[in-house]
C-alpha positions as CSV (number, residue, x, y, z in Angstrom):
1,M,-85.0,165.2,42.9
2,Q,-85.0,169.0,44.2
3,S,-88.4,170.2,46.0
4,F,-90.0,173.4,44.9
5,E,-89.1,175.1,48.4
6,D,-85.0,174.7,47.4
7,T,-86.0,176.5,43.8
8,E,-86.3,180.3,43.4
9,P,-89.8,181.9,43.2
10,V,-91.0,182.5,39.3
11,V,-93.5,185.2,38.6
12,R,-94.9,184.7,34.8
13,I,-97.2,187.6,33.7
14,R,-99.8,186.3,31.0
15,D,-101.7,189.5,30.9
16,L,-101.3,193.0,31.2
17,K,-103.5,196.1,30.9
18,K,-103.9,199.5,32.2
19,D,-106.2,198.6,35.0
20,R,-105.3,194.9,35.4
21,V,-102.9,192.4,35.5
22,N,-102.9,188.5,35.2
23,F,-99.9,186.4,36.3
24,V,-99.1,182.9,37.9
25,L,-96.7,182.9,40.7
26,E,-94.8,179.4,41.2
27,N,-92.6,178.0,43.9
28,V,-93.7,179.7,47.2
29,D,-95.9,178.3,50.3
30,L,-99.4,179.1,50.1
31,A,-99.1,181.5,53.3
32,F,-96.7,183.7,51.5
33,A,-99.1,183.8,48.4
34,N,-102.2,184.2,50.1
35,S,-100.5,187.2,52.2
36,I,-99.4,189.0,49.1
37,R,-103.4,189.0,48.1
38,R,-104.4,190.5,51.6
39,V,-101.7,192.9,51.8
40,V,-102.5,194.1,48.3
41,I,-106.2,194.6,49.4
42,A,-105.6,196.6,52.5
43,D,-102.5,197.9,53.2
44,I,-101.5,200.2,50.2
45,P,-102.1,203.9,50.9
46,T,-103.8,205.9,48.4
47,V,-106.0,209.0,48.6
48,A,-109.6,209.3,49.1
49,I,-112.3,211.9,50.0
50,D,-112.8,211.6,54.0
51,M,-114.4,215.2,55.2
52,V,-117.8,216.4,53.0
53,E,-119.1,219.7,54.1
54,I,-122.7,220.3,52.2
55,H,-123.5,223.7,51.6
56,S,-126.2,223.3,49.5
57,N,-128.2,220.1,48.7
58,T,-131.8,220.1,46.8
59,T,-131.2,216.8,45.4
60,V,-133.8,213.7,46.4
61,L,-130.6,212.1,48.0
62,P,-130.0,212.5,51.5
63,D,-126.5,214.1,52.6
64,E,-125.5,211.1,54.1
65,F,-125.7,209.2,50.9
66,I,-124.0,211.5,49.2
67,A,-121.1,211.9,51.0
68,H,-120.6,207.9,51.0
69,R,-120.9,208.0,47.1
70,L,-118.6,211.0,47.2
71,G,-116.4,209.1,49.6
72,M,-116.1,206.1,47.2
73,I,-115.0,207.7,44.2
74,P,-111.3,206.6,42.8
75,L,-108.4,209.3,42.9
76,N,-105.4,209.3,41.4
77,S,-102.6,208.3,43.9
78,A,-99.5,207.8,41.9
79,N,-96.4,207.8,43.9
80,C,-98.7,208.2,47.2
81,D,-96.4,207.2,49.7
82,E,-93.9,210.3,48.8
83,A,-96.3,212.7,47.7
84,M,-98.7,213.4,50.5
85,R,-98.6,212.5,54.5
86,Y,-100.9,211.1,56.8
87,T,-102.5,213.2,58.8
88,R,-101.7,211.9,61.9
89,D,-98.0,212.5,61.0
90,C,-98.6,216.5,59.9
91,T,-98.0,219.1,62.2
92,C,-101.0,221.2,61.2
93,L,-104.3,221.6,63.4
94,A,-106.9,220.8,60.8
95,G,-105.5,219.9,57.6
96,C,-103.1,221.6,54.7
97,R,-101.7,220.8,51.1
98,Y,-99.1,218.6,52.5
99,C,-101.4,216.1,54.2
100,A,-105.1,216.9,52.3
101,I,-106.5,217.6,48.9
102,E,-109.4,220.0,48.6
103,L,-112.3,219.3,46.0
104,R,-115.1,221.3,45.0
105,L,-118.8,220.1,43.6
106,D,-120.8,222.8,42.3
107,V,-123.6,222.3,39.9
108,V,-126.8,223.6,39.1
109,C,-129.4,222.4,36.7
110,N,-131.2,225.3,35.2
111,D,-133.0,223.4,32.0
112,N,-135.9,221.2,31.9
113,R,-134.2,218.1,31.8
114,T,-132.2,215.2,33.8
115,L,-128.6,216.2,34.8
116,E,-126.0,213.9,35.8
117,V,-123.9,214.5,38.2
118,T,-120.7,212.8,38.3
119,S,-117.1,212.5,39.0
120,N,-116.3,215.0,36.3
121,H,-117.7,217.6,37.9
122,L,-115.4,218.1,41.1
123,E,-112.4,220.3,40.8
124,A,-108.9,219.9,42.6
125,V,-108.6,223.1,44.2
126,E,-105.7,224.9,46.3
127,F,-106.7,224.4,49.7
128,T,-108.4,226.4,52.5
129,S,-107.5,225.9,55.9
130,N,-110.4,227.4,58.6
131,A,-107.4,227.0,61.6
132,G,-106.1,230.5,61.2
133,P,-102.5,231.9,60.6
134,S,-101.5,230.3,64.3
135,E,-101.3,226.9,63.0
136,N,-97.5,225.4,62.7
137,I,-97.3,223.9,59.3
138,T,-93.4,222.5,58.4
139,D,-92.8,222.6,54.9
140,G,-91.5,219.5,52.9
141,E,-91.0,218.1,49.4
142,E,-94.1,216.6,48.9
143,L,-95.5,218.8,46.3
144,T,-92.9,218.1,44.0
145,K,-93.5,214.7,43.8
146,R,-96.8,214.7,42.9
147,G,-98.1,214.3,39.3
148,E,-100.3,216.6,37.4
149,A,-103.5,214.6,38.5
150,F,-102.7,213.7,41.6
151,G,-105.8,214.0,43.5
152,H,-108.3,214.6,40.9
153,P,-110.9,211.7,39.8
154,V,-109.9,208.8,37.9
155,G,-110.7,209.2,34.1
156,K,-111.7,212.8,34.5
157,N,-111.8,214.7,30.8
158,D,-110.9,211.1,29.5
159,P,-113.6,210.2,27.1
160,S,-112.4,206.4,27.2
161,V,-112.9,206.4,30.7
162,P,-116.6,206.9,31.9
163,P,-117.0,209.0,35.1
164,V,-118.9,207.5,38.2
165,L,-122.0,208.7,38.8
166,I,-123.0,210.9,41.7
167,C,-126.8,212.1,41.3
168,K,-129.1,213.2,38.9
169,I,-130.7,216.5,39.4
170,R,-133.8,218.1,37.6
171,K,-134.3,221.8,36.8
172,G,-133.8,224.2,40.1
173,Q,-131.9,221.7,41.8
174,E,-128.6,222.1,42.8
175,L,-125.8,220.6,44.8
176,R,-122.8,222.2,46.4
177,V,-120.4,220.5,48.5
178,R,-116.8,221.0,49.7
179,C,-114.6,217.8,50.0
180,V,-111.5,217.1,51.5
181,A,-109.5,214.1,50.7
182,K,-107.0,212.5,52.6
183,K,-104.3,209.8,52.5
184,G,-105.3,206.2,54.2
185,I,-105.1,202.4,53.8
186,A,-108.1,200.1,53.2
187,K,-107.8,198.6,56.9
188,E,-109.6,202.1,57.7
189,H,-112.1,202.1,54.9
190,A,-112.7,200.4,51.9
191,K,-112.6,203.7,50.1
192,W,-108.7,203.7,50.1
193,S,-108.4,200.2,48.6
194,P,-106.4,200.7,45.4
195,C,-108.3,197.3,44.1
196,S,-112.0,196.8,42.5
197,A,-111.5,192.6,42.7
198,I,-108.3,190.4,43.1
199,A,-108.8,186.9,41.7
200,F,-106.8,184.0,43.6
201,E,-106.6,180.7,42.8
202,Y,-104.5,177.1,43.1
203,D,-105.1,173.7,42.6
204,P,-107.9,173.7,39.3
205,Y,-108.6,170.1,39.3
206,N,-108.6,170.2,43.1
207,K,-106.1,167.4,43.8
208,L,-105.1,168.3,47.1
209,R,-109.2,168.3,48.0
210,H,-109.0,171.7,49.9
211,T,-112.4,172.5,48.4
212,T,-115.7,170.1,48.7
213,Y,-118.0,170.4,45.9
214,W,-121.6,170.5,46.3
215,F,-123.3,168.8,43.3
216,E,-126.6,166.8,42.5
217,A,-125.7,164.7,39.3
218,D,-122.5,165.0,37.9
219,Q,-119.7,166.8,39.6
220,R,-117.8,167.5,36.5
221,A,-120.7,168.8,34.8
222,E,-122.0,171.1,37.0
223,W,-118.4,172.3,38.3
224,P,-116.6,173.4,34.9
225,L,-113.0,173.8,34.7
226,G,-111.5,176.9,34.5
227,E,-108.7,178.8,32.1
228,N,-105.9,177.8,35.1
229,A,-106.6,174.2,34.2
230,K,-104.9,174.5,31.0
231,E,-101.9,175.3,33.3
232,E,-101.6,171.8,34.7
233,E,-101.7,168.2,33.9
234,P,-105.4,166.4,34.7
235,P,-105.3,163.7,37.7
236,R,-105.5,160.1,36.9
237,D,-108.7,158.3,38.0
238,D,-106.3,155.4,39.5
239,E,-103.9,158.1,40.9
240,A,-103.7,157.6,44.4
241,F,-104.0,161.0,47.4
242,D,-101.0,162.3,48.2
243,F,-101.6,163.6,51.9
244,N,-98.0,165.3,51.9
245,A,-98.8,167.3,48.6
246,K,-98.5,171.0,48.9
247,P,-99.8,173.6,46.2
248,R,-97.0,175.1,44.3
249,K,-98.7,177.3,42.0
250,F,-101.1,180.2,41.8
251,Y,-103.3,182.1,39.6
252,F,-103.7,186.0,40.1
253,E,-105.8,188.6,38.2
254,V,-105.6,192.1,39.9
255,E,-108.1,194.8,38.8
256,T,-107.0,198.1,40.2
257,D,-110.0,201.0,40.4
258,G,-107.6,203.4,38.5
259,S,-105.7,205.2,41.4
260,L,-103.1,203.1,40.9
261,N,-101.6,201.2,38.1
262,P,-101.2,197.4,38.5
263,Q,-97.7,197.3,38.7
264,E,-97.3,199.9,41.4
265,V,-99.8,197.8,43.1
266,I,-97.6,194.8,43.4
267,M,-94.3,196.3,43.7
268,R,-95.8,198.1,46.8
269,G,-97.5,195.1,48.3
270,L,-94.3,193.3,48.1
271,A,-92.6,196.3,49.9
272,E,-95.2,196.5,52.6
273,L,-95.4,192.7,53.3
274,Q,-91.3,193.2,53.3
275,T,-91.7,195.9,55.9
276,K,-94.1,193.7,58.3
277,L,-91.9,191.1,58.0
278,A,-88.7,192.9,59.2
279,N,-90.4,194.8,61.9
280,L,-91.8,191.2,62.9
281,I,-88.1,189.7,63.0
282,L,-86.9,193.1,65.1
283,G,-89.8,193.0,67.7
284,L,-88.8,189.1,67.9
285,K,-85.0,190.3,69.0
286,A,-83.9,191.0,72.2
287,P,-82.5,194.6,72.8
288,S,-79.3,195.2,71.8
289,D,-78.5,196.5,75.1
290,M,-79.5,193.8,77.6
291,D,-77.2,192.2,79.4
292,V,-78.1,188.5,80.1
293,S,-75.9,188.2,83.1
294,G,-77.3,191.6,84.9
295,E,-80.0,192.4,86.8
296,I,-83.0,190.8,85.5
297,D,-85.4,189.8,88.2
298,S,-85.6,190.7,91.8
299,G,-84.9,188.1,94.4
300,V,-87.3,186.8,97.7
301,N,-85.7,189.0,100.1
302,G,-85.7,192.3,97.7
303,G,-82.2,192.2,96.1
304,T,-81.6,191.6,92.7
305,T,-80.1,188.4,90.6
306,G,-79.2,187.5,87.6
307,W,-80.4,184.6,85.1
308,N,-77.0,182.4,86.5
309,Q,-77.2,183.3,90.2
310,P,-78.8,180.7,92.4
311,V,-82.5,182.5,93.2
312,G,-85.2,180.6,94.4
313,W,-84.9,177.1,95.9
314,G,-82.4,177.4,98.9
315,N,-81.5,181.2,98.4
316,Q,-82.9,182.5,101.6
317,A,-81.3,181.9,105.3
318,A,-84.7,180.5,106.6
319,S,-84.5,178.4,109.5
320,A,-87.7,177.0,109.3
321,A,-88.9,174.3,107.0
322,G,-90.2,174.7,103.7
323,Y,-89.0,175.2,100.0
324,A,-85.8,177.2,100.3
325,S,-82.7,175.4,102.1
326,P,-81.3,177.1,105.4
327,A,-78.1,176.2,104.1
328,G,-78.0,178.5,101.0
329,G,-78.0,176.0,98.2
330,G,-79.6,175.9,95.2
331,W,-80.8,173.7,92.5
332,G,-77.5,173.9,90.5
333,S,-75.4,176.7,92.4
334,G,-75.0,177.8,96.3
335,T,-72.1,176.1,98.7
336,G,-71.1,173.4,96.6
337,T,-73.8,172.0,96.1
338,A,-75.7,170.5,92.8
339,W,-78.2,167.8,91.7
340,G,-76.8,165.0,93.8
341,S,-75.6,167.4,97.0
342,G,-77.0,170.2,99.6
343,T,-80.3,170.4,101.1
344,S,-83.6,169.1,100.4
345,P,-86.5,171.3,99.4
346,A,-88.4,169.8,102.2
347,Q,-86.4,170.6,105.1
348,N,-86.9,169.4,109.3
349,S,-88.1,172.0,111.7
350,S,-84.7,172.6,113.1
351,G,-82.5,173.6,109.9
352,A,-80.6,170.5,109.9
353,G,-80.2,167.7,107.0
354,G,-78.5,166.6,104.4
355,G,-79.1,166.9,100.7
356,W,-80.6,164.7,98.5
357,G,-77.6,162.0,98.1
358,S,-75.8,163.8,101.1
359,A,-74.1,161.2,104.0
360,S,-75.1,163.4,106.9
361,G,-76.7,166.8,107.8
362,T,-73.6,168.7,106.5
363,G,-74.8,169.5,103.4
364,T,-71.6,168.4,101.7
365,G,-72.6,166.9,97.9
366,T,-72.4,163.2,97.7
367,T,-74.7,161.1,95.2
368,W,-78.8,160.4,94.9
369,G,-78.2,157.1,96.7
370,G,-76.1,158.3,99.5
371,G,-77.9,160.0,102.1
372,T,-81.1,160.4,104.1
373,S,-84.7,160.4,102.2
374,P,-85.9,163.8,101.3
375,A,-87.8,164.0,104.4
376,Q,-86.6,163.8,108.0
377,N,-87.9,163.6,111.4
378,S,-88.7,166.6,113.9
379,S,-85.2,166.5,115.6
380,G,-83.1,167.4,112.8
381,A,-81.0,164.3,113.2
382,S,-80.1,162.2,110.2
383,A,-81.3,158.9,109.6
384,S,-79.3,156.1,109.1
385,G,-80.9,154.5,106.6
386,T,-80.5,154.9,103.0
387,W,-83.3,154.7,99.9
388,N,-82.3,151.0,99.9
389,T,-82.3,150.2,103.7
390,T,-83.5,146.3,104.7
391,P,-86.5,145.3,106.3
392,A,-84.1,144.8,109.3
393,A,-83.8,148.4,110.0
394,T,-85.4,150.0,113.0
395,S,-84.4,153.7,113.7
396,G,-85.7,155.8,111.0
397,G,-86.2,153.3,108.5
398,S,-86.6,154.3,104.9
399,W,-88.8,153.4,101.6
400,G,-87.8,150.1,101.2
401,T,-89.0,148.9,104.8
402,S,-91.5,145.7,104.6
403,P,-94.8,146.6,105.7
404,A,-94.6,144.0,108.3
405,Q,-92.8,146.2,110.8
406,N,-93.4,149.3,109.9
407,A,-95.5,150.8,106.7
408,W,-93.5,153.1,104.1
409,G,-90.4,152.6,106.3
410,G,-91.5,153.0,109.6
411,S,-93.4,156.4,109.9
412,T,-96.5,157.3,111.6
413,S,-99.2,158.8,110.9
414,P,-99.5,162.7,110.4
415,N,-101.8,162.6,113.6
416,A,-99.8,160.8,115.7
417,G,-98.1,162.4,118.2
418,S,-94.6,160.8,118.2
419,G,-91.8,161.8,115.7
420,G,-94.5,164.0,113.4
421,A,-92.6,163.1,110.4
422,W,-92.6,160.4,107.8
423,G,-89.8,158.4,109.8
424,A,-90.9,157.9,113.0
425,Q,-92.4,154.8,114.9
426,Q,-95.2,153.4,113.6
427,G,-97.4,153.0,110.1
428,W,-99.8,155.0,107.8
429,G,-102.9,153.1,108.7
430,S,-102.2,152.3,112.7
431,P,-105.1,153.6,114.2
432,N,-103.3,153.3,117.6
433,L,-99.8,152.9,119.1
434,Q,-100.8,148.9,119.5
435,A,-101.0,148.0,115.9
436,N,-98.2,148.7,113.5
437,G,-98.0,148.3,109.7
438,W,-100.9,147.7,106.7
439,N,-101.7,144.2,108.0
440,L,-103.1,144.6,111.2
């Protein structure tokens, strides 16, 4: 049976209106469906009032209150991507007609009645800049891509759309304001979000148990099913829980604030998500001009080495003991050495010694079991025993030496003065030269 991961995504529109759309998305992952919801809310650019100059305000509301209400008024932002620049991308110094839209509000109440100041009183005018003639403005085609109502309040002069109330004034009160609208996204401020609400649901019967219901008496009575439950089959009472089940059908209802129509919101959201994924893939790729075999890192001695060059272990021409091999052999490179050859990471003080499997101190590679142990005595001469030396070995015994003669292969304790290495005369536990080994 073909799984839904192998099938093509399906979008089925159930309802489409001027300001909202209801659709079903199938055969996609939960993360992808949720990413569409998040992108639609916060990553689609629109136009909103960003700066307010209060020239006169004798209403009962403070300036900050009115400025906030003006910023939340939705403005027509159709084709905003191409019809307007971001302020950060424009070459002007203090705003211009390519990156800003100016709106004026001048209302005075002269009658003995309560006057409602709404978004219909906002008028879009030609942008006036205070920067003077010294500003450098680069001309573009943004103005030709704007519609007739671009930047105007949503529903202005439309009897079917109620205006947004700003404040109420009485006789003798006035409100004169200059507003500057700019382009932005909802990640900066919620006023730039083209959506007022997004309903997102999956698994209406809670078969996956992603939701824990709180109830007092009857769960089904206190948590009634929605309309989306009609799209799926109800679970049986004797049906076993599927731990590997994943949601495959998602129900969306996107409601806009009027700045963009629902079709443009969804299409621009998908395009923005595609751009984000493309940038992520591009960022994960290595630079095209990087040469893996070229100079990548600097060596211990200040020289540069590549990925395939011997670096680190055994790359220094040191004469003292340490992690670097004096013979110049690396873990898998150097003078004919490999894992079974060359010098060991722990060398003796004289610099001589065989590799992990070397039969002598020459450094010529053999096998793992054919040479001296990784630690040699202080004189530099390789021990005669191997990893499997019999207990009868007397000089430089190995790991197989019996505790009765020399513990741990006949080595002295680190504090002993004779030999000073693992393969010398006495054992670990000998307090003096009279006793040997662990069995005193």
